Residue, then its C-alpha position, 0 to 999 in steps of 0.5 A: m910790569t907790577t906797580a909797587v905800593s908807594p906812598d904816591n900810589l896811594v894818594s892817587l888811588y885815595n885821590n881818584v876815589i875823591l874825585g870820582q875819576p876812573t883809575f887804570i893800572p897798567g900790569d898787576l896791582d898787589l896791595s897785600g897787607v896794606p891798610i886800605m879800606g876800599l878801592p876807586d870805581n871804574l878801576k880797571v887793573e891791566g894785570n893781576l889785582v892782589l887784595s889779599d888780607t887787606s881791610v876791604t870789605s867791597l869791590p868798586e863798581n864796574l871793576e875790571v881785572g886783566g889778569t886773576l883776582y886774589i881776595s883771600g882773606l877778605q870779608i866781602t859778601k857781594l860782588p860789584n855789578n858789572l864785574w869783568v875779570g880776564g883770569d881766575l877768580n877765587l872765592d874759596e871760603v870768602p863769605i860771598k852770598n850772591l854773585p851778579d848778574n852778567l859775571h865775566v871770568g875768563g879764567d877759573l871760578n872757584l866757589r868752594n865752601t862758599a855760602i852761595s846758593s845760586l848763580p846769576a844769569n849770564l854767568y861767563v867762565g872761561g876755565n874750570l867752574n869749582l861749586f865744591n861744597t855749595g848750597i847750588s841746587s840748579l845751574p841757569p840755562d844760560l851758563y857758559v862754562g869753558g872747562g869743566i865743573n865741580l858738582f860735588g857737594t851740591a844738590i845736582k846729581s844727575k845730568r837730568m837737572i843740567p838744562q839742556t842749553t847750559r854749555i860745559e865743555g870739559p868733564i862734569l865731576g860729582i854726578 
């Protein structure tokens, strides 16, 4: 189920921003190309959240997305605390500089061509982690990756540089 963007939906989102009430969207929410500047804190989207080609410059605190979070074309430089994404999170070429502690991504996390130079504590990636062409020089000891990891274009050049407590369930590319 995709929630259509209508004037009523935008009014509802706007009212929740003003009133500070949590907003729950059943199914997908596709706001691509809609001239919005922000979203309410405590937003919960059951399915996918598509924000591509909007004017959004930051994501709300405590954002929960049950599916995939699409933010291509955004000028976001940081992610909010307590971000939970059940599906994929693609930050390819988004000017992101760091990730929040305790970030949960149930699917793939793509950080390709970002300015990120370190990974946060307690990062959980249920799928693959793509670090191609980033400034990453070490992996945190509590990192969990349920799939493979792409280390091409990073400073990590041998398995000895990966802490023994780091769990990577799939193939390690680039070393």
